[in-house]
PyMOL Python script that loads the backbone (N, CA, C, O; Angstrom):
from pymol import cmd

cmd.read_pdbstr("""\
ATOM      1  N   MET A   1     -26.291 278.851 147.200  1.00  0.00           N
ATOM      2  CA  MET A   1     -26.481 277.404 147.049  1.00  0.00           C
ATOM      3  C   MET A   1     -26.809 277.075 145.649  1.00  0.00           C
ATOM      4  O   MET A   1     -27.682 277.726 145.075  1.00  0.00           O
ATOM      5  N   ASP A   2     -26.152 276.071 145.021  1.00  0.00           N
ATOM      6  CA  ASP A   2     -26.417 275.768 143.578  1.00  0.00           C
ATOM      7  C   ASP A   2     -27.549 274.851 143.466  1.00  0.00           C
ATOM      8  O   ASP A   2     -27.717 273.921 144.255  1.00  0.00           O
ATOM      9  N   GLU A   3     -28.361 275.125 142.439  1.00  0.00           N
ATOM     10  CA  GLU A   3     -29.496 274.250 142.233  1.00  0.00           C
ATOM     11  C   GLU A   3     -29.033 272.910 141.677  1.00  0.00           C
ATOM     12  O   GLU A   3     -28.291 272.888 140.695  1.00  0.00           O
ATOM     13  N   LYS A   4     -29.389 271.947 142.187  1.00  0.00           N
ATOM     14  CA  LYS A   4     -28.876 270.597 141.559  1.00  0.00           C
ATOM     15  C   LYS A   4     -29.968 269.825 140.993  1.00  0.00           C
ATOM     16  O   LYS A   4     -29.752 268.753 140.430  1.00  0.00           O
ATOM     17  N   ARG A   5     -31.189 270.342 141.122  1.00  0.00           N
ATOM     18  CA  ARG A   5     -32.340 269.471 140.407  1.00  0.00           C
ATOM     19  C   ARG A   5     -32.384 269.592 138.844  1.00  0.00           C
ATOM     20  O   ARG A   5     -31.914 270.607 138.331  1.00  0.00           O
ATOM     21  N   ASP A   6     -32.850 268.747 138.176  1.00  0.00           N
ATOM     22  CA  ASP A   6     -32.852 268.930 136.718  1.00  0.00           C
ATOM     23  C   ASP A   6     -34.231 269.039 136.288  1.00  0.00           C
ATOM     24  O   ASP A   6     -34.533 268.913 135.101  1.00  0.00           O
ATOM     25  N   GLU A   7     -35.211 269.303 137.337  1.00  0.00           N
ATOM     26  CA  GLU A   7     -36.557 269.553 136.915  1.00  0.00           C
ATOM     27  C   GLU A   7     -37.204 270.413 137.909  1.00  0.00           C
ATOM     28  O   GLU A   7     -37.029 270.112 139.090  1.00  0.00           O
ATOM     29  N   PHE A   8     -37.968 271.497 137.610  1.00  0.00           N
ATOM     30  CA  PHE A   8     -38.658 272.416 138.193  1.00  0.00           C
ATOM     31  C   PHE A   8     -39.729 271.741 139.341  1.00  0.00           C
ATOM     32  O   PHE A   8     -40.576 270.889 139.074  1.00  0.00           O
ATOM     33  N   ARG A   9     -39.518 272.244 140.475  1.00  0.00           N
ATOM     34  CA  ARG A   9     -40.516 271.703 141.418  1.00  0.00           C
ATOM     35  C   ARG A   9     -41.484 272.878 141.844  1.00  0.00           C
ATOM     36  O   ARG A   9     -41.091 273.990 142.195  1.00  0.00           O
ATOM     37  N   SER A  10     -42.817 272.473 141.763  1.00  0.00           N
ATOM     38  CA  SER A  10     -43.834 273.370 142.152  1.00  0.00           C
ATOM     39  C   SER A  10     -44.056 273.582 143.555  1.00  0.00           C
ATOM     40  O   SER A  10     -44.063 272.592 144.286  1.00  0.00           O
ATOM     41  N   ARG A  11     -44.236 274.709 144.031  1.00  0.00           N
ATOM     42  CA  ARG A  11     -44.502 274.827 145.450  1.00  0.00           C
ATOM     43  C   ARG A  11     -46.022 274.466 145.786  1.00  0.00           C
ATOM     44  O   ARG A  11     -47.001 274.902 145.181  1.00  0.00           O
ATOM     45  N   VAL A  12     -46.028 273.620 146.827  1.00  0.00           N
ATOM     46  CA  VAL A  12     -47.422 273.143 147.192  1.00  0.00           C
ATOM     47  C   VAL A  12     -47.485 273.137 148.744  1.00  0.00           C
ATOM     48  O   VAL A  12     -46.454 273.237 149.410  1.00  0.00           O
ATOM     49  N   LEU A  13     -48.552 273.033 149.231  1.00  0.00           N
ATOM     50  CA  LEU A  13     -48.675 272.691 150.780  1.00  0.00           C
ATOM     51  C   LEU A  13     -49.745 271.616 150.899  1.00  0.00           C
ATOM     52  O   LEU A  13     -50.940 271.905 150.846  1.00  0.00           O
ATOM     53  N   LYS A  14     -49.296 270.354 151.064  1.00  0.00           N
ATOM     54  CA  LYS A  14     -50.293 269.477 150.954  1.00  0.00           C
ATOM     55  C   LYS A  14     -49.979 268.428 152.324  1.00  0.00           C
ATOM     56  O   LYS A  14     -48.840 267.992 152.492  1.00  0.00           O
ATOM     57  N   ALA A  15     -50.894 268.141 153.094  1.00  0.00           N
ATOM     58  CA  ALA A  15     -50.812 267.163 154.126  1.00  0.00           C
ATOM     59  C   ALA A  15     -50.559 265.743 153.681  1.00  0.00           C
ATOM     60  O   ALA A  15     -51.179 265.307 152.710  1.00  0.00           O
ATOM     61  N   ALA A  16     -49.681 264.987 154.333  1.00  0.00           N
ATOM     62  CA  ALA A  16     -49.299 263.856 153.761  1.00  0.00           C
ATOM     63  C   ALA A  16     -48.834 262.897 155.053  1.00  0.00           C
ATOM     64  O   ALA A  16     -48.733 263.334 156.199  1.00  0.00           O
ATOM     65  N   THR A  17     -48.573 261.537 154.671  1.00  0.00           N
ATOM     66  CA  THR A  17     -48.163 260.691 155.739  1.00  0.00           C
ATOM     67  C   THR A  17     -46.849 259.960 155.109  1.00  0.00           C
ATOM     68  O   THR A  17     -46.868 259.606 153.930  1.00  0.00           O
ATOM     69  N   ILE A  18     -45.853 259.774 155.829  1.00  0.00           N
ATOM     70  CA  ILE A  18     -44.699 258.887 155.584  1.00  0.00           C
ATOM     71  C   ILE A  18     -44.839 257.586 156.225  1.00  0.00           C
ATOM     72  O   ILE A  18     -44.785 257.526 157.453  1.00  0.00           O
ATOM     73  N   ARG A  19     -45.031 256.431 155.449  1.00  0.00           N
ATOM     74  CA  ARG A  19     -45.184 255.144 155.981  1.00  0.00           C
ATOM     75  C   ARG A  19     -43.891 254.318 155.675  1.00  0.00           C
ATOM     76  O   ARG A  19     -43.331 254.395 154.581  1.00  0.00           O
ATOM     77  N   PHE A  20     -43.443 253.522 156.698  1.00  0.00           N
ATOM     78  CA  PHE A  20     -42.423 252.561 156.479  1.00  0.00           C
ATOM     79  C   PHE A  20     -42.714 251.186 157.047  1.00  0.00           C
ATOM     80  O   PHE A  20     -43.652 250.937 157.805  1.00  0.00           O
ATOM     81  N   GLY A  21     -41.811 250.314 156.602  1.00  0.00           N
ATOM     82  CA  GLY A  21     -41.888 248.887 156.687  1.00  0.00           C
ATOM     83  C   GLY A  21     -42.319 248.326 157.840  1.00  0.00           C
ATOM     84  O   GLY A  21     -43.064 247.356 157.705  1.00  0.00           O
ATOM     85  N   ASN A  22     -42.010 248.732 159.108  1.00  0.00           N
ATOM     86  CA  ASN A  22     -42.179 248.305 160.335  1.00  0.00           C
ATOM     87  C   ASN A  22     -43.767 248.785 160.837  1.00  0.00           C
ATOM     88  O   ASN A  22     -44.090 248.632 162.015  1.00  0.00           O
ATOM     89  N   GLY A  23     -44.582 249.290 159.977  1.00  0.00           N
ATOM     90  CA  GLY A  23     -45.762 249.800 160.394  1.00  0.00           C
ATOM     91  C   GLY A  23     -45.849 251.251 160.815  1.00  0.00           C
ATOM     92  O   GLY A  23     -46.933 251.808 160.995  1.00  0.00           O
ATOM     93  N   GLY A  24     -44.784 251.796 160.952  1.00  0.00           N
ATOM     94  CA  GLY A  24     -44.714 253.152 161.569  1.00  0.00           C
ATOM     95  C   GLY A  24     -45.193 254.175 160.667  1.00  0.00           C
ATOM     96  O   GLY A  24     -45.191 253.959 159.456  1.00  0.00           O
ATOM     97  N   ALA A  25     -45.602 255.267 161.145  1.00  0.00           N
ATOM     98  CA  ALA A  25     -46.306 256.309 160.166  1.00  0.00           C
ATOM     99  C   ALA A  25     -45.865 257.709 160.759  1.00  0.00           C
ATOM    100  O   ALA A  25     -45.846 257.820 161.985  1.00  0.00           O
ATOM    101  N   ILE A  26     -45.534 258.711 160.019  1.00  0.00           N
ATOM    102  CA  ILE A  26     -45.135 260.082 160.465  1.00  0.00           C
ATOM    103  C   ILE A  26     -45.934 261.007 159.618  1.00  0.00           C
ATOM    104  O   ILE A  26     -45.935 260.846 158.398  1.00  0.00           O
ATOM    105  N   SER A  27     -46.637 262.001 160.196  1.00  0.00           N
ATOM    106  CA  SER A  27     -47.355 263.137 159.487  1.00  0.00           C
ATOM    107  C   SER A  27     -46.354 264.002 158.835  1.00  0.00           C
ATOM    108  O   SER A  27     -45.248 264.105 159.364  1.00  0.00           O
ATOM    109  N   CYS A  28     -46.613 264.613 157.780  1.00  0.00           N
ATOM    110  CA  CYS A  28     -45.677 265.602 157.159  1.00  0.00           C
ATOM    111  C   CYS A  28     -46.481 266.419 156.311  1.00  0.00           C
ATOM    112  O   CYS A  28     -47.641 266.136 156.010  1.00  0.00           O
ATOM    113  N   VAL A  29     -45.772 267.589 155.867  1.00  0.00           N
ATOM    114  CA  VAL A  29     -46.373 268.523 154.914  1.00  0.00           C
ATOM    115  C   VAL A  29     -45.512 268.497 153.529  1.00  0.00           C
ATOM    116  O   VAL A  29     -44.299 268.690 153.613  1.00  0.00           O
ATOM    117  N   VAL A  30     -46.014 268.300 152.464  1.00  0.00           N
ATOM    118  CA  VAL A  30     -45.281 268.467 151.258  1.00  0.00           C
ATOM    119  C   VAL A  30     -45.054 269.901 150.880  1.00  0.00           C
ATOM    120  O   VAL A  30     -46.062 270.574 150.666  1.00  0.00           O
ATOM    121  N   ARG A  31     -43.923 270.443 150.771  1.00  0.00           N
ATOM    122  CA  ARG A  31     -43.682 271.878 150.408  1.00  0.00           C
ATOM    123  C   ARG A  31     -43.452 272.201 148.952  1.00  0.00           C
ATOM    124  O   ARG A  31     -43.900 273.230 148.445  1.00  0.00           O
ATOM    125  N   ASN A  32     -42.675 271.215 148.222  1.00  0.00           N
ATOM    126  CA  ASN A  32     -42.602 271.454 146.903  1.00  0.00           C
ATOM    127  C   ASN A  32     -42.509 270.012 146.231  1.00  0.00           C
ATOM    128  O   ASN A  32     -42.132 269.048 146.898  1.00  0.00           O
ATOM    129  N   MET A  33     -42.833 269.905 145.013  1.00  0.00           N
ATOM    130  CA  MET A  33     -43.043 268.557 144.378  1.00  0.00           C
ATOM    131  C   MET A  33     -42.873 268.635 142.767  1.00  0.00           C
ATOM    132  O   MET A  33     -43.407 269.514 142.090  1.00  0.00           O
ATOM    133  N   SER A  34     -42.050 267.590 142.238  1.00  0.00           N
ATOM    134  CA  SER A  34     -42.223 267.447 140.845  1.00  0.00           C
ATOM    135  C   SER A  34     -42.537 266.005 140.512  1.00  0.00           C
ATOM    136  O   SER A  34     -43.024 265.296 141.393  1.00  0.00           O
ATOM    137  N   SER A  35     -42.298 265.526 139.328  1.00  0.00           N
ATOM    138  CA  SER A  35     -42.665 264.181 139.003  1.00  0.00           C
ATOM    139  C   SER A  35     -41.537 263.296 139.561  1.00  0.00           C
ATOM    140  O   SER A  35     -41.742 262.087 139.666  1.00  0.00           O
ATOM    141  N   ARG A  36     -40.351 263.833 139.928  1.00  0.00           N
ATOM    142  CA  ARG A  36     -39.333 263.011 140.460  1.00  0.00           C
ATOM    143  C   ARG A  36     -39.011 262.933 141.898  1.00  0.00           C
ATOM    144  O   ARG A  36     -38.313 262.048 142.392  1.00  0.00           O
ATOM    145  N   GLY A  37     -39.595 263.978 142.590  1.00  0.00           N
ATOM    146  CA  GLY A  37     -39.350 264.218 144.039  1.00  0.00           C
ATOM    147  C   GLY A  37     -40.020 265.177 144.563  1.00  0.00           C
ATOM    148  O   GLY A  37     -40.770 265.893 143.900  1.00  0.00           O
ATOM    149  N   ALA A  38     -39.796 265.319 146.015  1.00  0.00           N
ATOM    150  CA  ALA A  38     -40.445 266.320 146.847  1.00  0.00           C
ATOM    151  C   ALA A  38     -39.690 266.571 148.002  1.00  0.00           C
ATOM    152  O   ALA A  38     -38.980 265.670 148.447  1.00  0.00           O
ATOM    153  N   ALA A  39     -39.753 267.922 148.678  1.00  0.00           N
ATOM    154  CA  ALA A  39     -39.420 268.355 149.840  1.00  0.00           C
ATOM    155  C   ALA A  39     -40.482 268.185 150.824  1.00  0.00           C
ATOM    156  O   ALA A  39     -41.609 268.586 150.534  1.00  0.00           O
ATOM    157  N   LEU A  40     -40.243 267.605 152.025  1.00  0.00           N
ATOM    158  CA  LEU A  40     -41.151 267.348 152.992  1.00  0.00           C
ATOM    159  C   LEU A  40     -40.828 268.039 154.355  1.00  0.00           C
ATOM    160  O   LEU A  40     -39.696 267.941 154.828  1.00  0.00           O
ATOM    161  N   ASP A  41     -41.759 268.697 154.952  1.00  0.00           N
ATOM    162  CA  ASP A  41     -41.605 269.178 156.356  1.00  0.00           C
ATOM    163  C   ASP A  41     -42.085 268.051 157.377  1.00  0.00           C
ATOM    164  O   ASP A  41     -43.141 267.424 157.288  1.00  0.00           O
ATOM    165  N   VAL A  42     -41.101 267.908 158.374  1.00  0.00           N
ATOM    166  CA  VAL A  42     -41.433 266.966 159.332  1.00  0.00           C
ATOM    167  C   VAL A  42     -41.209 267.539 160.749  1.00  0.00           C
ATOM    168  O   VAL A  42     -40.547 268.560 160.936  1.00  0.00           O
ATOM    169  N   GLU A  43     -41.728 266.912 161.625  1.00  0.00           N
ATOM    170  CA  GLU A  43     -41.405 267.319 163.171  1.00  0.00           C
ATOM    171  C   GLU A  43     -39.878 267.057 163.446  1.00  0.00           C
ATOM    172  O   GLU A  43     -39.181 267.875 164.044  1.00  0.00           O
ATOM    173  N   SER A  44     -39.453 265.968 163.011  1.00  0.00           N
ATOM    174  CA  SER A  44     -38.056 265.607 163.227  1.00  0.00           C
ATOM    175  C   SER A  44     -37.724 264.675 162.121  1.00  0.00           C
ATOM    176  O   SER A  44     -38.513 263.799 161.766  1.00  0.00           O
ATOM    177  N   SER A  45     -36.410 264.881 161.502  1.00  0.00           N
ATOM    178  CA  SER A  45     -36.062 264.082 160.513  1.00  0.00           C
ATOM    179  C   SER A  45     -35.263 262.856 160.900  1.00  0.00           C
ATOM    180  O   SER A  45     -34.963 262.000 160.068  1.00  0.00           O
ATOM    181  N   LEU A  46     -34.922 262.784 162.184  1.00  0.00           N
ATOM    182  CA  LEU A  46     -34.125 261.473 162.878  1.00  0.00           C
ATOM    183  C   LEU A  46     -34.566 260.231 162.594  1.00  0.00           C
ATOM    184  O   LEU A  46     -33.759 259.354 162.290  1.00  0.00           O
ATOM    185  N   ASP A  47     -36.006 259.973 162.659  1.00  0.00           N
ATOM    186  CA  ASP A  47     -36.491 258.653 162.693  1.00  0.00           C
ATOM    187  C   ASP A  47     -36.928 258.172 161.256  1.00  0.00           C
ATOM    188  O   ASP A  47     -37.408 257.046 161.128  1.00  0.00           O
ATOM    189  N   ILE A  48     -36.765 259.030 160.147  1.00  0.00           N
ATOM    190  CA  ILE A  48     -37.272 258.571 158.963  1.00  0.00           C
ATOM    191  C   ILE A  48     -36.220 257.653 158.172  1.00  0.00           C
ATOM    192  O   ILE A  48     -35.085 258.087 157.977  1.00  0.00           O
ATOM    193  N   PRO A  49     -36.549 256.555 157.780  1.00  0.00           N
ATOM    194  CA  PRO A  49     -35.590 255.434 157.126  1.00  0.00           C
ATOM    195  C   PRO A  49     -35.160 256.048 155.629  1.00  0.00           C
ATOM    196  O   PRO A  49     -35.678 257.055 155.144  1.00  0.00           O
ATOM    197  N   ASP A  50     -34.297 255.390 155.101  1.00  0.00           N
ATOM    198  CA  ASP A  50     -34.027 255.713 153.834  1.00  0.00           C
ATOM    199  C   ASP A  50     -34.913 255.357 152.817  1.00  0.00           C
ATOM    200  O   ASP A  50     -34.861 255.971 151.751  1.00  0.00           O
ATOM    201  N   LYS A  51     -35.781 254.388 152.995  1.00  0.00           N
ATOM    202  CA  LYS A  51     -36.709 254.133 152.050  1.00  0.00           C
ATOM    203  C   LYS A  51     -38.224 254.029 152.851  1.00  0.00           C
ATOM    204  O   LYS A  51     -38.415 253.479 153.936  1.00  0.00           O
ATOM    205  N   PHE A  52     -39.153 254.659 152.073  1.00  0.00           N
ATOM    206  CA  PHE A  52     -40.558 254.847 152.696  1.00  0.00           C
ATOM    207  C   PHE A  52     -41.593 255.200 151.715  1.00  0.00           C
ATOM    208  O   PHE A  52     -41.249 255.611 150.606  1.00  0.00           O
ATOM    209  N   GLU A  53     -42.831 255.075 152.031  1.00  0.00           N
ATOM    210  CA  GLU A  53     -43.849 255.350 151.122  1.00  0.00           C
ATOM    211  C   GLU A  53     -44.426 256.622 151.658  1.00  0.00           C
ATOM    212  O   GLU A  53     -44.669 256.785 152.854  1.00  0.00           O
ATOM    213  N   LEU A  54     -44.664 257.634 150.607  1.00  0.00           N
ATOM    214  CA  LEU A  54     -45.424 258.877 150.810  1.00  0.00           C
ATOM    215  C   LEU A  54     -46.800 258.684 150.285  1.00  0.00           C
ATOM    216  O   LEU A  54     -47.044 258.298 149.142  1.00  0.00           O
ATOM    217  N   VAL A  55     -47.761 259.001 151.271  1.00  0.00           N
ATOM    218  CA  VAL A  55     -49.207 258.936 150.951  1.00  0.00           C
ATOM    219  C   VAL A  55     -49.665 260.461 151.072  1.00  0.00           C
ATOM    220  O   VAL A  55     -49.584 261.083 152.132  1.00  0.00           O
ATOM    221  N   ILE A  56     -50.152 260.999 149.884  1.00  0.00           N
ATOM    222  CA  ILE A  56     -50.910 262.460 149.972  1.00  0.00           C
ATOM    223  C   ILE A  56     -52.297 262.097 150.560  1.00  0.00           C
ATOM    224  O   ILE A  56     -53.015 261.218 150.083  1.00  0.00           O
ATOM    225  N   ASP A  57     -52.605 262.844 151.630  1.00  0.00           N
ATOM    226  CA  ASP A  57     -53.821 262.729 152.381  1.00  0.00           C
ATOM    227  C   ASP A  57     -55.081 263.011 151.365  1.00  0.00           C
ATOM    228  O   ASP A  57     -55.990 262.184 151.295  1.00  0.00           O
ATOM    229  N   ARG A  58     -55.094 264.117 150.643  1.00  0.00           N
ATOM    230  CA  ARG A  58     -56.094 264.664 149.875  1.00  0.00           C
ATOM    231  C   ARG A  58     -56.430 263.882 148.706  1.00  0.00           C
ATOM    232  O   ARG A  58     -57.595 263.544 148.498  1.00  0.00           O
ATOM    233  N   ASP A  59     -55.456 263.566 147.912  1.00  0.00           N
ATOM    234  CA  ASP A  59     -55.827 262.976 146.705  1.00  0.00           C
ATOM    235  C   ASP A  59     -55.440 261.375 146.717  1.00  0.00           C
ATOM    236  O   ASP A  59     -55.691 260.720 145.706  1.00  0.00           O
ATOM    237  N   GLY A  60     -54.862 260.774 147.800  1.00  0.00           N
ATOM    238  CA  GLY A  60     -54.572 259.366 147.827  1.00  0.00           C
ATOM    239  C   GLY A  60     -53.233 258.949 147.264  1.00  0.00           C
ATOM    240  O   GLY A  60     -52.768 257.815 147.377  1.00  0.00           O
ATOM    241  N   GLY A  61     -52.633 260.000 146.626  1.00  0.00           N
ATOM    242  CA  GLY A  61     -51.429 259.544 145.846  1.00  0.00           C
ATOM    243  C   GLY A  61     -50.430 258.873 146.579  1.00  0.00           C
ATOM    244  O   GLY A  61     -50.214 259.244 147.733  1.00  0.00           O
ATOM    245  N   ARG A  62     -49.756 257.898 146.064  1.00  0.00           N
ATOM    246  CA  ARG A  62     -48.757 257.040 146.898  1.00  0.00           C
ATOM    247  C   ARG A  62     -47.446 256.949 146.080  1.00  0.00           C
ATOM    248  O   ARG A  62     -47.514 256.585 144.906  1.00  0.00           O
ATOM    249  N   TYR A  63     -46.471 257.205 146.540  1.00  0.00           N
ATOM    250  CA  TYR A  63     -45.065 257.394 146.135  1.00  0.00           C
ATOM    251  C   TYR A  63     -44.157 256.505 146.785  1.00  0.00           C
ATOM    252  O   TYR A  63     -44.189 256.605 148.012  1.00  0.00           O
ATOM    253  N   GLN A  64     -43.375 255.684 146.337  1.00  0.00           N
ATOM    254  CA  GLN A  64     -42.274 254.823 146.981  1.00  0.00           C
ATOM    255  C   GLN A  64     -41.172 255.784 146.787  1.00  0.00           C
ATOM    256  O   GLN A  64     -40.937 256.241 145.668  1.00  0.00           O
ATOM    257  N   CYS A  65     -40.374 256.161 148.000  1.00  0.00           N
ATOM    258  CA  CYS A  65     -39.461 257.042 147.920  1.00  0.00           C
ATOM    259  C   CYS A  65     -38.147 256.610 148.448  1.00  0.00           C
ATOM    260  O   CYS A  65     -38.056 255.600 149.146  1.00  0.00           O
ATOM    261  N   HIS A  66     -37.034 257.409 148.111  1.00  0.00           N
ATOM    262  CA  HIS A  66     -35.702 257.306 148.643  1.00  0.00           C
ATOM    263  C   HIS A  66     -35.341 258.474 149.311  1.00  0.00           C
ATOM    264  O   HIS A  66     -35.622 259.546 148.776  1.00  0.00           O
ATOM    265  N   LEU A  67     -34.775 258.455 150.372  1.00  0.00           N
ATOM    266  CA  LEU A  67     -34.339 259.683 151.166  1.00  0.00           C
ATOM    267  C   LEU A  67     -32.965 260.261 150.589  1.00  0.00           C
ATOM    268  O   LEU A  67     -31.931 259.596 150.641  1.00  0.00           O
ATOM    269  N   VAL A  68     -33.016 261.428 150.084  1.00  0.00           N
ATOM    270  CA  VAL A  68     -31.936 262.012 149.386  1.00  0.00           C
ATOM    271  C   VAL A  68     -31.072 262.914 150.353  1.00  0.00           C
ATOM    272  O   VAL A  68     -29.844 262.920 150.255  1.00  0.00           O
ATOM    273  N   TRP A  69     -31.746 263.680 151.292  1.00  0.00           N
ATOM    274  CA  TRP A  69     -31.004 264.450 152.115  1.00  0.00           C
ATOM    275  C   TRP A  69     -31.969 264.645 153.370  1.00  0.00           C
ATOM    276  O   TRP A  69     -33.111 264.192 153.285  1.00  0.00           O
ATOM    277  N   ARG A  70     -31.584 265.261 154.462  1.00  0.00           N
ATOM    278  CA  ARG A  70     -32.291 265.548 155.717  1.00  0.00           C
ATOM    279  C   ARG A  70     -31.777 266.753 156.380  1.00  0.00           C
ATOM    280  O   ARG A  70     -30.566 266.974 156.369  1.00  0.00           O
ATOM    281  N   LYS A  71     -32.585 267.530 156.944  1.00  0.00           N
ATOM    282  CA  LYS A  71     -32.149 268.766 157.807  1.00  0.00           C
ATOM    283  C   LYS A  71     -33.030 268.423 159.014  1.00  0.00           C
ATOM    284  O   LYS A  71     -33.718 267.403 159.037  1.00  0.00           O
ATOM    285  N   ALA A  72     -32.984 269.311 160.017  1.00  0.00           N
ATOM    286  CA  ALA A  72     -33.628 268.999 161.253  1.00  0.00           C
ATOM    287  C   ALA A  72     -35.174 268.882 161.047  1.00  0.00           C
ATOM    288  O   ALA A  72     -35.725 267.979 161.677  1.00  0.00           O
ATOM    289  N   THR A  73     -35.841 269.572 160.354  1.00  0.00           N
ATOM    290  CA  THR A  73     -37.222 269.409 160.131  1.00  0.00           C
ATOM    291  C   THR A  73     -37.696 269.435 158.681  1.00  0.00           C
ATOM    292  O   THR A  73     -38.877 269.696 158.453  1.00  0.00           O
ATOM    293  N   ARG A  74     -36.775 269.159 157.608  1.00  0.00           N
ATOM    294  CA  ARG A  74     -37.103 269.086 156.393  1.00  0.00           C
ATOM    295  C   ARG A  74     -36.268 267.971 155.698  1.00  0.00           C
ATOM    296  O   ARG A  74     -35.061 267.883 155.925  1.00  0.00           O
ATOM    297  N   ILE A  75     -36.862 267.177 154.910  1.00  0.00           N
ATOM    298  CA  ILE A  75     -36.206 266.027 154.149  1.00  0.00           C
ATOM    299  C   ILE A  75     -36.558 266.270 152.633  1.00  0.00           C
ATOM    300  O   ILE A  75     -37.572 266.840 152.231  1.00  0.00           O
ATOM    301  N   GLY A  76     -35.490 265.709 151.817  1.00  0.00           N
ATOM    302  CA  GLY A  76     -35.657 265.586 150.463  1.00  0.00           C
ATOM    303  C   GLY A  76     -35.954 264.146 150.055  1.00  0.00           C
ATOM    304  O   GLY A  76     -35.281 263.304 150.649  1.00  0.00           O
ATOM    305  N   ALA A  77     -36.849 263.692 149.139  1.00  0.00           N
ATOM    306  CA  ALA A  77     -37.065 262.486 148.648  1.00  0.00           C
ATOM    307  C   ALA A  77     -37.100 262.425 147.187  1.00  0.00           C
ATOM    308  O   ALA A  77     -37.473 263.371 146.492  1.00  0.00           O
ATOM    309  N   ARG A  78     -36.732 261.373 146.764  1.00  0.00           N
ATOM    310  CA  ARG A  78     -36.576 261.069 145.241  1.00  0.00           C
ATOM    311  C   ARG A  78     -37.702 259.977 145.035  1.00  0.00           C
ATOM    312  O   ARG A  78     -37.629 258.957 145.720  1.00  0.00           O
ATOM    313  N   PHE A  79     -38.668 260.117 144.193  1.00  0.00           N
ATOM    314  CA  PHE A  79     -39.577 259.107 143.808  1.00  0.00           C
ATOM    315  C   PHE A  79     -38.882 257.937 143.113  1.00  0.00           C
ATOM    316  O   PHE A  79     -37.964 258.162 142.324  1.00  0.00           O
ATOM    317  N   GLN A  80     -39.268 256.764 143.367  1.00  0.00           N
ATOM    318  CA  GLN A  80     -38.559 255.692 142.704  1.00  0.00           C
ATOM    319  C   GLN A  80     -39.332 255.383 141.361  1.00  0.00           C
ATOM    320  O   GLN A  80     -40.535 255.129 141.427  1.00  0.00           O
ATOM    321  N   PRO A  81     -38.686 255.397 140.159  1.00  0.00           N
ATOM    322  CA  PRO A  81     -39.419 255.241 138.856  1.00  0.00           C
ATOM    323  C   PRO A  81     -40.338 254.087 138.891  1.00  0.00           C
ATOM    324  O   PRO A  81     -40.005 252.985 139.328  1.00  0.00           O
ATOM    325  N   GLY A  82     -41.552 254.380 138.400  1.00  0.00           N
ATOM    326  CA  GLY A  82     -42.471 253.275 138.218  1.00  0.00           C
ATOM    327  C   GLY A  82     -42.972 252.578 139.447  1.00  0.00           C
ATOM    328  O   GLY A  82     -43.530 251.481 139.425  1.00  0.00           O
ATOM    329  N   ALA A  83     -42.724 253.326 140.575  1.00  0.00           N
ATOM    330  CA  ALA A  83     -43.189 252.492 141.792  1.00  0.00           C
ATOM    331  C   ALA A  83     -44.231 253.370 142.506  1.00  0.00           C
ATOM    332  O   ALA A  83     -44.235 253.468 143.733  1.00  0.00           O
ATOM    333  N   LYS A  84     -45.201 254.069 141.641  1.00  0.00           N
ATOM    334  CA  LYS A  84     -46.241 254.687 142.321  1.00  0.00           C
ATOM    335  C   LYS A  84     -47.353 253.700 143.025  1.00  0.00           C
ATOM    336  O   LYS A  84     -48.302 254.181 143.645  1.00  0.00           O
TER     337      LYS A  84
END
""", "prot")
cmd.dss("prot")
cmd.show_as("cartoon", "prot")
cmd.util.cbc("prot")
cmd.orient("prot")
């Protein structure tokens, strides 16, 4: 598989919550992260919308995200510039 990222992502293991417009929320785990995006483990990727807010539980970091790819239990998210 070719590496398509233009920035190195650090491996992390952080509990987080995916929040979306209709008041929904899904627990997730951040597996890797850079200043531009992250890979998230989820129970199921089917119900996750194209745009959502990622909230890191421990430090309260908030990121407006756009879904880039999805697999059964992992998604890739790109952070929207200037939308922390």
